[in-house]
DOMI-895279 format. One record per atom (N, C-alpha, C): x, y, z. Coordinates in steps of 0.02 Angstrom, whole numbers, plus 50000, padded with zeros to 5 digits. Atoms other than C-alpha are relative to their C-alpha. Example, Ala and Ser with C-alpha at 12.3 -4.5 7.8 and 13.67 -1.06 7.14 Angstrom:
500454994150000/506154977550390/500455006050000/499584994149997/506844994750357/499615005550037/
This chain:
500195003149930/524055114449593/500005003450050/499855000149927/523785119349752/500094994950067/499455005549953/525145113149876/499474998250061/500385000549907/523875116950042/499474993249984/500675004650006/522575103749958/500234993449971/499965005050039/523695092149882/500264995350058/499615004249922/524155078250035/499604992649976/500065006750035/524245061749936/500434995550032/499605001549957/525025050650057/500194992949970/499775005750033/525655036749937/500194994550034/499555003949975/526505027250076/499364994550028/500605002749966/524785021250140/499504996449958/500725001650027/523565018949982/499914994850009/500225006250018/523695000049983/500064997550077/499985003649925/523664999350177/499264995050013/500845002649990/522114987950246/499425005650019/500764996649990/520364997150280/500025004950063/499674999849938/521115000050462/500724999349989/499415000949994/522635004750493/500254997550058/499695005449945/523544992250627/500535003050058/499464996349949/524804999250787/500444994349958/499725004250008/526264992050753/500344994150040/499955001449951/526514984450904/499414994249998/500335003749985/525434968350936/499585001850073/500414997349956/524864976851104/499455001749990/500694994949997/523194982651138/500095005450035/499864993149980/523385001351170/499265000050075/500664998549960/522285006051337/499605004949993/500424995250036/521465018851231/499724997949953/500245001450068/520205014651128/500115003049922/499664994550088/520985018350921/499334999849996/500314998250041/519895025750813/500004996249945/500095003750091/519575016350631/500405005849965/499604996850041/520735024950507/499725000549926/500195000750073/520035024250318/500534998649962/499455001050035/520985018050201/499895007949948/500004994350011/521515030950090/500164996549913/500185000850070/521055029349876/500035006849980/499954993249985/521805044849814/499535000549915/500265000450047/520585051149679/500085008449964/499734993650010/521175065349563/499445004449961/500864996650023/519585078249532/500485008349983/499874993850011/520205094449429/499475001649956/500434994750016/519405109249360/500295009749995/499984993750007/519645125849299/501004999949983/499074998949985/521745119349319/500214999450049/500065001849927/521445115049485/499854993950000/500135006649981/521885099849560/499884997950061/500085002149936/521235090449706/499954994149997/500105006549981/521535073949784/499395000750053/500355001949959/520255068249858/499934989550026/499875007549953/520735050549979/499394997550007/500525005449965/519015046750026/499515001549943/500754999650052/517875048749878/499644993049982/500485006850004/517545029049876/499595000250064/500505001349954/516585031350031/499315000749967/500854999750051/515105037249919/499574995049981/500255004950017/514945021349866/499424996050052/500575001749961/513295016449969/499974990650016/500175004050007/513144999949905/500524995250041/499315002550000/515074995249949/499954995850077/499895003849903/515234981850108/500495004850033/499294997249938/516904990450149/499655006350023/500204993549953/515925007950179/499654997650050/500455002949957/514504999450271/500394997250070/499395002449939/515984991550386/500215004350020/499604991249983/517045008850386/499445003950054/500614999049958/515195015250443/499914998750063/500145003149931/514845002750595/500744999950010/499425000149952/516755003250636/500025006150034/500034992149960/516555022450678/499434999650045/500385001149945/515005017050767/499994995650054/499945004549925/515645003950875/500515004550041/499405000749944/517065014550912/499765007850032/500364995349955/515825030450959/499734996650051/500475004549944/514705018351069/500614998950051/499795001949948/516245011951165/500345005450014/499734994149969/517165028251190/499575001050051/500344995749962/515545034651260/499594995450042/500435004349973/514965019751365/499945003250076/500234997549928/515335029051531/499125004150003/500284995749996/513975040151487/499384996549955/500665005450042/512645025251411/499775001650061/500414999149950/511755027851593/499645007249997/499934990449978/511865046651589/499624999649955/500514996450054/510855047651409/499434996850013/500575001549981/509625035651469/499565003850047/500164994749945/509375046151626/499695005649951/499994994550041/509445060851499/499285000549944/500625002650063/508095051651379/499245000450030/500715001849963/506745047751529/499885007150023/500034992549966/507065065651589/499635004049947/500314997350034/506605073051457/499224998449963/500435004250001/505365060951400/499235002550031/500394998249931/504445064751580/499655005649997/500424993350011/503925082351530/499495000849944/500465000250064/503195077751368/499114998250037/500645001649963/501135074751400/500034994149938/500015006150063/501115058151297/499204999049971/500565000350046/499335059551256/499835004049994/500284994050013/499245075051196/499574999749936/500524998050057/498005081751067/499985008349995/499924992550014/498065096350950/499285005050026/500744997650005/496675109550953/499784999049937/500514999350071/495515106050816/499855004949957/500314995550038/495055115550684/499354997749969/500695002050049/493385115750565/500225000749947/500024995850060/493465115550395/499514993449963/500435002250064/492245107650246/499514994250059/500835005249960/490835101350400/500314996550035/499625003749948/492185092950515/500585001750033/499414998549954/493365095150651/500684994149988/499485002950016/495185087350604/500455000950072/499544999549948/496215082950762/500444996149970/499325002949981/497985074950796/499954999550056/499835004149942/498275065250940/500484994650005/499855005349971/499415055151041/499974995650044/500465007149929/499115038951159/500744999450039/499115001849976/500565036451282/500234993549986/499545004550022/501935025251261/500024997749906/499805000050058/501805028151080/500155004949957/499614996750036/502995034750949/499565005249922/500474997550069/501525039650797/499505003450018/500804994649995/500185052750785/499434995749964/500815000650036/498305048350740/499715004749977/500764995850030/497245057750639/499174996549987/500705002150005/495475060750662/499655001749992/500464994350014/493915069350636/499484998250029/500655000549978/492305072950684/499475003649988/500444995750044/490695079350587/499715002450035/500634996749970/489875093150630/500155003550052/500084998949925/490285094550825/500544998350020/499575003949967/491645089550934/499704995950040/500275006449970/490435079251023/499864992449971/500235006250041/490145068150876/500744995049994/499385007449981/491075049650882/500455001149937/499394998750036/492865052150826/500014993849962/499755004250050/493375043950653/500634999649987/499355001050036/495105037550618/500114998749946/499615000650063/495805042650482/500524993949979/499425002850014/497575036750496/500354998250084/499814999249929/498325027150675/500734998449959/499585001450023/500125029850622/500634995050057/499735005349956/500735017250757/499784993349969/500045004650057/499895003550661/500294997549957/499625002850061/500695006250507/500534999849987/499354998649993/502205011250558/500394991250026/499915005249974/502234992150634/500534996749954/499485003350025/503874981950593/500395003649939/499384996750057/504884996650499/500385002550050/499564996349935/506295005050589/500015007149962/499934993349994/505765020250501/499265000349963/500544995750024/504115030950449/499795004050009/500244991849982/503355044650414/499335000149918/500565001050041/501735048150332/499935008549991/499894992650006/501405064750235/499435000949966/500514998350057/500235075250145/499204997049984/501155000549964/498265071450201/499845003349950/500364995150016/497265078350077/499274995549991/500735003550009/495315075150086/499894999849942/500554997250051/494105077449944/499535003250040/500614996349975/492835090449957/499344994550004/500855005149971/491435075949964/500174999650060/499895002249945/492455070750120/500024992849992/499755007449992/492505053250063/500614996749969/499215002450004/494215051450001/500695003250031/499184995749979/496085053550059/500574997349970/499174999650029/497635053749969/500665000450069/499524998849975/499305050050077/500504997249979/499275000550019/501185048850055/500214995950083/499705004449946/502155037150149/500804998349971/499225002750037/504095034650143/500294994550101/499905004749955/504755019250245/500824999150003/499485001850008/506675024150188/500235005850044/499874995949978/506945041250252/500285005649947/500134996250052/507085048650076/499865004649976/500664997450036/505745058850054/499584999749934/500315003850074/505255047249903/499314997450039/500545001249983/503415044649962/499564995849941/500625002350036/502215031149882/499365004750033/500515000349977/500435037149878/499614996849991/500195004250034/499105029349912/499155002350038/500634998549965/497145031549948/499544998350025/500395002149945/495945029150069/499195000949971/500844997049995/493885027650062/499955002350077/500404997549921/493255036750234/499644993550013/500635001949970/491635028950220/500094992050003/499945008849979/492305009250213/500685001050034/499474999349959/494005011350289/500504996349934/499545004750047/494805000950119/500335005449973/499604998250040/496265005950053/500004999949904/499915001650069/496355006549854/500694997249971/499225000950013/497674996249766/500335004249975/499674994250047/498295009249660/500685002850045/499454999049945/500055013849741/500515006049959/499584994450060/501045030049654/500725000550027/499264997449979/502865028449674/500305004949994/499664994850008/504145041449686/499685005149987/500304993649994/503275056949743/500115002550057/499824996249956/503305069749841/499475000550071/500345000249966/501735065149940/499295001549999/500694995649991/500495078049912/499744999149957/500494999050077/499035077649794/499445008250007/500584996750011/497685090649745/499515000449986/500445002150037/495955086549732/499725004149953/500274996250024/494905093249606/499255000250022/500654999349959/493065098249645/499634994249973/500485005250016/492385081549543/500314994350040/499715002749924/493075072349710/500104993649964/499445005750004/493955059249577/500525001149983/499284999850035/495315066849519/500305004550042/499384996249952/496905073749591/500644998149956/499564997750036/498385080249539/500654999750062/499335003749984/500165073649589/500465003849993/499674999250047/501935077949578/500584993650009/499315006050001/503645064949537/500555004250002/499124999549996/505515065449584/500004997849962/499445004350046/506785062549466/500244994950054/499835008149957/507275044049521/500805003750026/499304999549980/509175049749536/500145005650052/499814993449959/509205069749578/499555000150072/500614998349938/507395067949689/499785007549989/500174994150006/507185084549600/499124999949994/500584998250012/505195086449595/500025003149942/499934998050072/504915088549426/499374998649956/500575004750054/503265080149327/499365000950060/500734999449985/501535084649380/499444994649978/500525007450031/500355070349341/499405002150044/500835001349955/498175069249350/499904991149994/500205004249946/497695054949427/499224997649987/500525000950012/495895047249395/499844992350063/499825006549965/495225034149546/499624994449967/500065008250018/495085015749503/500434999649932/499595000350091/496175018549338/500834998950014/499365000749995/497835012249304/500505004750009/499404993849989/499325024449368/500535002149946/499445000550065/500375019849209/499595002549950/500164997450070/499135028949091/499705006550051/500074992849973/499085044649220/500205006049950/499744993750041/499175061449118/500555003250009/499704993849985/500685071349113/499935008350000/500214994249993/500185087749146/500545005749993/499674996549988/501605097549184/500984997750004/499245002250000/503565094049144/500515007050007/499694992750003/504705108049220/500714995849983/499375003250046/506355103549116/500595005250030/499524995149989/507555118249171/499984997050093/500155002449932/508345108949323/500335000550052/499734994749974/508725124949417/499215000850045/500744998449962/506755123349487/499764993650027/500545005549948/505575111149569/499315002049987/500725001850003/503955108749550/499264998250039/500565001849959/502095107449648/499365002749983/500704996650019/500415109049657/499464999350049/500754998949927/498835112449772/499535004549957/500374998249997/497345118649799/499955006550044/499964994449959/497115136249842/499275002050047/500624997949945/495955141050006/499435000549986/500794998950013/494385148849914/499874992749945/500305007150031/494395132249819/499745000549909/500025000650058/494295138549643/500374997749965/499104999550029/496025136449586/500244992849998/499395005249976/497175121449577/500695002949969/499404995950027/498885129349534/500734996450030/499305002049992/500555123049487/500525004650007/499484995550005/501935130749542/500774998349982/499345001150022/503915131149476/500265005050042/499554995049960/505265139849602/500684998449998/499345001050017/507025140549592/500305005950081/499804995149951/508075152349722/499795006949998/500044991650009/507795167949645/499225001449963/500744996650044/506145166349536/499524994550000/500795003749994/504375159049534/499675001349940/500064999950041/503335154649417/499254993550016/500725003249966/501235148449441/499714998749929/500475000050048/500085140449327/499274999350037/500674996749977/497975141649370/499834995549951/500515001450017/496655129649323/499465000350049/500674995349965/494645132249378/500234990650041/499885004049945/494685117249518/499404994549967/500585005650014/493065109949438/499994996949912/500075002050086/493715109449243/500744994150007/499275004149973/495235095049299/500184998649952/499455001450063/495595090149120/499905006049943/499934994350057/495485107749057/500655001750029/499164999150007/497445116149014/500065004850054/499774995549959/498375125449147/500185005549954/499844995450040/498715142849102/500435004950039/499434997249980/500195154649145/499605004850032/500194995349974/499765167349297/500375005549977/499874995250043/501095176049244/501034996749968/499505005050008/502585168549150/501075002550036/499264999549968/504445166349232/500445007449996/499404995650027/505645180749232/500625000350036/499455002549952/507425178449315/500015004350067/500054995949947/507245186649482/499645002450024/500664998949972/505615188749508/499764995350046/500585006549946/504725179349664/499505003850010/500604997950019/502915182349675/499834990650065/500485005549981/501675169149780/499315002049989/500584995450018/499895171749740/499404995250061/500775000449968/498175170149851/499405002549963/500614998150035/496445170849770/499415001750052/500525000149951/494905178649873/499315004949955/500265000250053/493385182649773/500325000849938/499805001250080/493715189349592/500645001849995/499394997150001/495425195349632/500814993550024/499415000249982/497335188049660/500385003650058/499644998049973/498275193149790/500774997849993/499285003350024/500235192649761/500435002750048/499495000049956/501655192049898/500735004249946/499544999350045/503115200249761/500575004950015/499474995249989/504705207749750/500115004149939/500084997650064/504195215849580/500405008450001/499714992249991/505075232849537/500405000650075/499355000049938/506585229449661/499665002950053/500224997849951/505405228049800/500484992350057/499615006149957/506785219449915/499984996050051/500245002149932/505855216150077/499194999149960/500665005350015/504205210649966/499415007050006/500704996850000/502685221049933/499424994649990/500825002350011/500685217949912/499845000949934/500634998250053/499755217749756/499694998049981/500545004050007/498465212849677/499535001249937/500184998450058/497675209549512/499164997149995/500645003250032/495865203249424/500014993349970/500135006650019/495755184149416/500085000549928/500165000550098/495285186649217/500835004449954/499404997950040/497065198149198/500564999750050/499455001149967/498385189949292/500905001849981/499494998450032/499965194749200/500455005950031/499854994849972/501095207049286/500065005849996/500384996350043/500755219949181/499385003850034/500804999349998/499035221349255/500104998350088/499875000349931/499795219949458/499825006350002/500194993949949/499285234849574/500214999450062/499724997949930/500185240449733/499454999650055/500404999149958/499155236449891/500315003050056/499584999049925/500485235450035/500555002849957/499185000750026/502115245749964/500374998050004/499445001649963/503795243049980/500395002150045/499554997049933/504505246550151/500754998450024/499485000849984/506215248050173/500364995150074/499885004649930/506365241350368/499674995650004/500465002249983/504955230350355/500024992949945/500155006450038/504825212450277/499604995449994/500815003250034/503285204950212/500104995049987/499845006949993/503255188350251/499294993049972/500615005150008/501505181750214/499395002950026/500904998049970/499435184250210/499724996650015/500695004049998/498035177650259/499295005050005/500454993550008/496495185550190/499314998350042/500565002549959/494755184750271/499555005649976/500494994550057/493125192950202/499875008350030/499814993549965/493205208150321/500695002150016/499334999249999/495105206250343/500824999249965/499505001550023/496725206250275/500624998550069/499465002649956/498175197850394/500614999849973/499434996050035/500035204750371/500324995850044/499295002149944/501595192650434/500395002349975/499514995350004/502905205450442/500764999050028/499364999649940/504725206250519/500355006649977/499594992950000/505645222850566/500334999550068/499464999549953/507135225250679/500104992150029/499725006949960/507365205250686/499334997150022/500745002649970/505475201850750/499635000649964/500704999550025/504055194850699/499075003750020/500514994550011/502355206050674/499544998149977/500565001950014/500555201750654/499525006349984/500524992950011/499545217850570/499274996149992/500645002150030/497675216250545/499835006349966/500234992950081/496885227550398/499414998249994/500615002450030/495195227850399/499765004149947/500244999950057/494535227950232/499655010449986/500574992750015/493255245350248/500545003850017/499614994349986/494735256550278/499975003050091/499844997949929/494645258050473/500714996150019/499265001049990/496185257050568/500424995650023/499575005549976/497535244550569/500584998250051/499744999349972/498425238350689/500234992950035/499465005549989/499735226050763/499764996350067/500185003949931/499385212350902/500575000950049/499284998849968/500545216551051/500414993850027/499705004449972/501875206451102/500585004850028/499514998049986/503155212351223/500834997449989/499325004050013/504845201351221/500185001149940/499764999750060/506065203051102/500274991849994/499865006650010/506495184651105/499334995249999/500635004650028/504695177051036/500025000949936/500105001950070/504025169750874/499224997650029/500815000549985/502155171550837/499934999749903/499975000250072/501505167050664/499244995350009/500585002950018/499645161950598/500164993249965/500085008850005/499195143250601/499344998649962/500655002550059/497635134650520/499395005949994/500714994249999/496455147650466/499494998849925/500395003450081/495335138550313/499645005749995/500794997450018/493775148650326/500125007849982/499994992049998/493555167650257/499665003350033/500264994049965/492165171750325/499844997150073/499905002249927/492625171150508/500205008050027/499524994349954/493175186150633/500554999250037/499645004549937/494355173650724/500554997349963/499425001350013/496185173650692/500214995950039/499695005049948/497055156550760/500715001949961/499234999650023/498875160950770/500394996150075/499525003349929/500355153950908/500365003350009/499324997049975/501555159850994/500364999250036/499725003649937/503035156251108/500565004149999/499514995849971/504585162351199/500564995950014/499445006149966/506075154751251/499904998550068/500185005049961/505515152151390/499094998950043/500725002350008/503605150951361/499934997049964/500125006450050/502985136551300/499445001949957/500394998750072/501995136351133/499295000249995/500634999749994/500085142651148/499865000349927/500625000550086/498775141850996/499475002850044/500274994749963/497705157051036/499685002449921/500324995450041/496205163050952/499775007749999/499814993149999/496105180150923/499485002549959/500584997250000/494395191250898/500255006349944/499844995850006/494825202350758/499605007349998/500404994249992/493375214050783/500015002150062/499924999149915/493415213850999/500584999949996/499514998149980/494995211951010/500184995550039/500005003449966/494755198951117/500324994149994/499775006450020/495895183051119/499904994550064/499955006849974/495825164851183/500154996949988/499395006450010/497215153751228/499604992550016/500185009649994/496605136451181/500364997350013/499515005449983/497985128251218/500795003550028/499335000249998/499755128651299/499994993750017/499765005649971/500805116851305/500424996950061/499694999249946/501205109051449/500694995450009/499395004749954/502855103251557/499734997450045/500005004149972/502715090351642/500374998950049/499464999849947/503595085551801/499905003650065/500014997549952/502955098551912/500625003850017/499434997150015/504715107851892/500165007449985/500134994650031/504415119151774/499555007450012/500264992949999/504155139051794/500315004249965/499744995550051/504505151751649/500435006250048/499624993749960/504775164151792/500754997850027/499395000749972/506385156651844/500704998449930/499674997650054/507055158851662/500305006949999/499794994050029/508025173851597/500065000449922/499965001650043/507835176851420/500015006849979/499534994350037/508755191251324/500095001849932/499574997850061/509215199851150/500555003150018/499414996650004/510925207051130/500354998449930/499774999250055/511855213150995/500765000350007/499264999350009/513625208450940/500215005449923/499704995550051/514635217450819/500474996349971/499675004950063/515335208750655/500675004149981/499474996450005/517055214050606/500095007949936/500234994450046/516175226750465/499615002750013/500474994049963/515415234750595/499134998849990/500675003549992/513715225250579/499844998950033/500145002549961/512775222150706/499514992850017/500245007149993/512195204450734/499494998350071/500434997949942/510555200850867/500264992350016/500025008049968/510755183850980/499495000350057/500565001249958/509285179651075/500274993750060/500015003649948/509715170351234/499574997050057/500305000049961/509005161251377/500374995950070/499435002349952/509635155451560/499575002150057/500274999949947/509235151851730/500025005050043/499884993249960/509015167651836/500455000050051/499635000449948/510205172751957/500794997049994/499215004350033/511735165051847/500615008549999/499404991949968/513535178251890/500024996649920/499575001350052/514175182451720/500745000950001/499285002049978/515835175851764/500644995249940/499735002350057/516455168851602/500254992150010/499865005449979/516405151051687/499294997049968/500675002749993/514465147751626/499914993449951/500325000850089/514255134651470/499565001249972/500254994250061/513815142351314/499834995749960/500065001050057/512835132251177/499675005749955/499904993950036/512935144551024/499604996949923/500335006150052/511755136450884/499705004849941/500264996450065/511405145950701/499784995649943/500155000750088/510835141450515/500325002549956/499724995350068/511255155150409/499784998649919/499965002550085/510715147950228/499325002049983/500525000750037/509245150550114/499705003350016/500424995249987/508555165550181/499434997650060/500315003149946/507845154050345/500155003250065/500054997849961/507615163850481/499924996550063/500075004649944/507985155550660/499565004250050/500354996349938/506665164750772/499974995450058/499855004949933/506745159950973/499374995350001/500365006449997/505705145851018/500324997150080/499985002749947/505325136651168/500244993749997/499395007250001/506135117251212/499785000250070/499955002949935/505605108251356/500424995850001/499335003549999/507175097351302/500635005450028/499424995549986/508295111751318/499745000950052/500005001849926/507815111751504/500504994550044/499365005349989/509005096651523/500725003950000/499554994350002/510325111151478/500095005450059/500104991849966/509745127251567/500104996650082/500355001749913/509235118351742/500754996750023/499155000149971/511175111351738/500695005849978/499424992350007/511885128951715/500345000249942/499705001250073/512135128351525/499595008349994/500444995350027/511615147051425/499784995849923/500135003050066/510725142451261/499935007449972/500084994950034/510995154951125/499744999249933/500055001050068/510275158350947/500405006849958/499814993750056/511465169150812/499685000049969/500384997850069/510455178650684/500455001449954/499625000050047/511715175850573/499755002549928/499934999250101/511875183150375/499984993549968/500375004650020/511065171250270/499494997550018/501014999750006/509335169050337/499875009049982/500584992350003/507995183550341/499825004550060/500144996249928/508165189550507/499825009750036/499974992950008/508465206350477/499835002749937/500334998350057/507545207450313/500304996549936/499915003250065/507935203050127/500565001350004/499194996950036/509695210550111/500444995350054/499485004049943/510225201250289/500274993549964/499755004650043/510105186450166/500215001049938/499674997350068/510735193950002/500965000350022/499334997549958/512335196850127/500434994550013/499405006849969/512695178450167/499684994549949/500335005350064/512485169350006/500655000149939/499475000050083/513535167549843/500545001950016/499624999149991/514865176549835/500145005250092/499844996049952/514755185350015/500004994050048/500065006849967/514395167350096/500495002250064/499454999149943/516015171650216/499675003850049/500294993949935/514895183950317/499594995250056/500515005349955/513875167450383/500404999750046/499505002649951/515435161750451/500425003650044/499824996649933/516125174750532/499715005450040/500414998649977/514635182250585/499824994750064/499795004949940/514815166150707/500115001050040/499474998549976/516245168850734/500195008050072/500164994349941/516005187050804/499654999150038/500355000849954/514665183450886/500154993850067/500085004749952/515495168250977/500505004050064/499464996849960/516985180651028/499635006250040/500304996349949/515685192351097/499774998550051/500275002949912/514885182851239/500524995050030/499194998449928/516795177351293/500015006450024/499614992549969/517105196251290/499605002350051/500534995349930/515535201151400/499784993950057/499845004349927/515875185151527/499414996249982/500545004250000/514325174551491/500424992449994/499895008950015/515515159151442/500855001849995/499244998949998/517475156851405/500054996449958/499805006050035/518415146451265/499964991950011/500075005249969/518345132751387/499384998450013/500755000949963/516485132251419/499595002949948/500585000050057/515755137151232/500144996049956/499995005750030/515015125751134/499585001949914/500474999150060/514285125550952/499794994749953/500525006550037/512855115950842/499595002249945/500364998250065/512185117450677/499934992249957/500085006450043/511315106250564/499945000049905/500104999450065/511495103950362/500295004649954/499644994150034/511715120250291/500285003150043/499714995849916/512125126850499/500614991650007/499495005549980/513235107650482/500635005749978/499684994450030/514225120050346/500385002150052/499764994449940/514455133050477/500334996650042/499475002949918/515125120450612/500604998549966/499195003550024/516585113850496/500245006049962/499334994650029/517175131650426/500045003350063/499854996649934/517195138950595/500434995050025/499515003649984/518335123950653/500465000649969/499504998650046/519325126650520/500395007850016/499824994749965/519395144250556/500285003350073/499804997149952/519375147650728/499874993250041/500265005149941/519505130850815/500175002150083/499994998949929/520105138250974/499555003150053/500824995949955/518405146751036/499694995450017/500375003249968/517665132151070/500304992650025/499945008949992/517655115351161/499654995549967/500355006350048/516535106351078/499555002249957/500484997650061/515425107150921/499574994749982/500455004350043/513915097050845/499865001949959/500335002450041/513695092650693/499634997449953/500685003850049/512015088950600/500204999349954/499955000550070/512195081150437/500355004949954/499854991750032/513375092950389/500165000549932/499905002050071/513365098050206/500895004249998/499385000249988/515375099750213/500455000249939/499555000750066/516065093950036/499785003049951/500224993850065/515385110849937/500164999149967/499734998250070/516505110649785/499754991849966/500095010150034/516345089049756/499385000749983/500765002949978/514645089349799/499415006949938/500224995350056/514145105649680/500014997949943/499875003650039/514925098249559/499834995249963/500185008150042/514095082049521/499335002549994/500674997549994/512325086649473/499764995849983/500255005349982/512065069149487/499604999550066/500124998749948/511775071949661/499225003150037/500614998749986/510075075049744/500015007950006/500084991249977/509465095149737/500665003350001/499154994550019/511365101549672/499785004949964/500084993150052/510575112149510/499695003950016/500384995249984/509475118549614/500185006050043/499604995949953/510645125349736/500585005749964/499624993450035/511685136249617/499925007049999/500114995249972/510785152849664/500215001650073/499825002149916/511305147849840/500715001250003/499425001049996/513095143849831/500385003149943/499614998750038/513435147949670/500334993249937/499955003850040/513785137949511/500844999150006/499284998250019/515845131049512/500154997449940/499734996750056/515785128249345/500255005349977/499854996150011/516105144049332/500445002150071/499395001949969/517785147949398/500045004250076/499974994349934/517365163249517/499754996950034/500385002749951/516245153349609/500434993050040/499435005050005/517455138449597/500415000250077/499214999049938/518895146949690/499515003050057/500444996649905/517485157449842/499764993050027/500125003249960/516805141049883/500754994550016/499405005449984/518435130449876/500375005250076/499974995949924/518925144750015/499834998850051/500154998949946/517785140850128/499864991150008/500255006650003/517185121150086/500444997850077/499855001949921/517595113450259/500254994949984/499475004950002/518245097050181/500765001649972/499404997550024/519545106050073/500495003150043/499544994449979/520225117350201/500024996150064/499925003649946/520525103250324/500825001650023/499164999550001/522335106250388/500154997150055/499565002449921/523755101650526/499815003350056/500054994749938/523045109050683/499654996650029/500335002649948/522305106250845/499065002949990/501014998750009/520175104650839/499654998250042/500275003449920/518915103650971/499564995049974/500325005950019/517925091051013/499454998549980/500395001150036/516645085750907/499504993149998/500705004150011/514955074850887/499685001349928/500294999750072/514625072350700/499614996550012/500655006150032/512905063450642/499835001649940/500204998650046/512285058850491/499414992649985/500515005550016/510845047750418/500294995949931/500075002350061/511225033350290/499555001449947/500534997250074/509845036450174/499935008250004/499974991450011/510075056150188/500184999649945/499974997550063/509365064350024/500095006149989/499694993350001/509845080950057/500605001050011/499265001949989/511615078050134/500214993449990/499805005450018/512385064050061/500394997350066/499745003149922/513005052150226/500744998849988/499184998550029/514795052550132/500325006450029/499574995649984/515075069050148/500195001350074/499595002349934/515315067750335/500384996150027/499355004149976/516295053850330/500235000049977/499334997450014/517285059450216/500425003850028/499904995549955/517475074650340/500544997250046/499655000749925/517855064450503/500634996149977/499645004150024/519035053250382/500615003150002/499644994550024/519995068550334/500185000550063/499714998149909/520035075650527/500434995850037/499575004649969/520725059450584/500674999449988/499344999449994/522065060350511/500425005749999/499734994749990/522395080750500/500085003550061/499954995649923/522205084650679/500384999750035/499495001149961/523525086550781/499945001650080/500314999149936/522695084250949/499644993250032/500505005150008/521735070851018/499395001250069/500784997849980/520195079051079/499514994149974/500375007650032/518775067851049/499595003649929/500115000450077/518205064450853/499244993550002/500365002350012/516555057350843/499544999049929/500585000550067/515415049050685/499484996150019/500805002949981/513615044250728/499824998049938/500345000150057/512975036750588/499044994750011/500605003150004/511035030550589/500024996749945/500165005850054/510985015050486/499325000449968/500645001050034/509045016550445/499835008749985/500404993650027/508635035850436/500255004649960/499914995450059/508845050050330/500035008450037/499504993749976/509275068650350/499625003050047/500574999049921/507875071350487/500174996750061/499955002949958/508515059150576/499374993650044/500315008249985/507555042250685/499355003749993/500685001349998/505665042750665/499774998350075/500385000549940/504465043950796/500225006850063/499774995049971/504485056450933/500614997950059/499445001449971/505445045351050/500755000149985/499215002350033/506815038350956/500185007949992/500074993450013/506965058250905/500455000450075/499774998549928/507425059751112/500424996150005/499495003249983/508605046851103/500885002849955/499414996250035/509725055550982/500125006450035/499914993849977/509545072551069/500354998450064/499705000549914/510175064351235/500954997049988/499134999750027/511755058351126/500535006249999/499524994350009/512155076151102/499985003650078/500004996049909/511725082851277/500444995950055/499545003549938/512835068651356/500575001449960/499504998150031/514085074351229/500025005150048/499934994049940/513995091851315/500305000950064/499884999049942/513795088251476/500514995050042/499255005249984/515345075551479/500465004350023/499474995649975/516445088751440/499925004750032/499814993649950/515995100751565/500004996150067/499975004749949/516105084551676/499355001550039/500575000549946/514275085751742/499694994649983/500025006049979/513815069251786/499274998149983/500735002149996/512055070351814/499435006150002/
């Protein structure tokens, strides 16, 4: 039994849900709720843990709902003095947004497709115009109408049949990413009566325009595990099961390739990929394996002409390479190198055109886009000057064009959509997102990349932006953000809402820590499984670096992360609480060991290759050593704002709820600790663009209030 993990407090086991003061006098200070203690013994590998707040996972228990409401009430009362400031911040951020905004149209299969917003409305309108932008608009979906009366609404997976008559779409009204698929006749506007429940929301139409394929989720774990075939005007209960992914570490999906020739079923886990293909004009045929799964072999496929192009780590290509194979011989032994593996360049993806191959890659932590003519002409890169930018290809549905559409932004430059002529090298900026209000000028901001040195000597990049003229005197408030998991790179990006911090003297920085793929695949490998602690120490080392370089000080340094980045926040406040004045943890994954031992919790089994399987002692011990909930101890903690959603399907609400309850019991100072639960939302927070701004205003008010900045 590990003494430091055993904190059974028998004297209050049978206390009421909220402890009371010993006197009847009301304290002048608002008292936080104190969750009751119901010890639950958890034993694994001979190790005993006592979880006093395990009961909070009972979502339907009225006591649980009451506790969450009490925490919300405590947060609201404690921050009542910032209520007007929150409203002012919300209106300020909203005022920068072009409310009647419209996307850049793209042309696909005879129609221009457009997404637009109307002034004062929360949700998008999806529309199309036949043949010409001068044609009359056909509204496909007005999400503002569809969302009426709903506390949460999300539309996903819009897929139009090749004859342009039918569209499938998925709707989630709970925020657990459980979508109901429906079908709309685009000629009559009629929505067909059939509804397909418990799906991912996405569909793939066959070329017969009456058959589509979709993926269902396991109702308990929410793992997408079954692919079905549906025919229009048929009973959904008779839909044919086409594929069942029985390995619970994999999830499955289905889509149609850009060439429209093949329907493709994919199965992926953290380390392994597998695909099956079927001609789109033969929907009742049998899918055949492209190349059967082999543990550790990852690949993705693109079809063009008579060949498939494969981005893969085959042959120990850690940073991936590009291979090619005939569509008649697709198994791995037939693949031939097209772009070999490069030790210092991560191959992230490709776009195929009739005369050009476009390669997206990453080197030295920066996005690069390379144009390679198929005729053997000289390859070249699109020129980008900054070191704090993001560039990526966007919607390019046609093969037979010399125009590449891509997007560009930097930490001080709003996002632009650009058409680039790959033959003439001319570019046309189709749209740069507007920042309204007349006050924004990108020349007023300094953006830079600096490098911190981790304890093991590794250089870790940090991207940052702040107003020009700022003195590096250690007195500047600095918000340091990071994620650091799943190989997800945190590229520098522009945010108009962030201006509300920058213009009040904040520095905003992103730490590109190990666990992402910012510096290549090995960067990811060095921040997962039994090297996960590198993620946390990298962030701490970056924090110490910005303090040492006088960008800020511990009195003015703030940290932020969400989901797996919330795990990062939980780890750093246990390991280095004195470095931070405040921490924002959004939907944090903090009860690592208990969650990873419970294979009934959504998405758990598919995570074993990321975190490890705690059913094996080596992983259990390692995960326990950093699990934020398990490692809470009697010490001072920084000011903390923790947010969650009751219906979160990825990080269950009870993880942050338990964590906050335990922190309240253990922390030895009186700094702020807030748990803010959205009782209607899930992992992504509130739906609607303006409701999301209100949540952001809460976070900004928390930071600015700690800095005594009142307006």
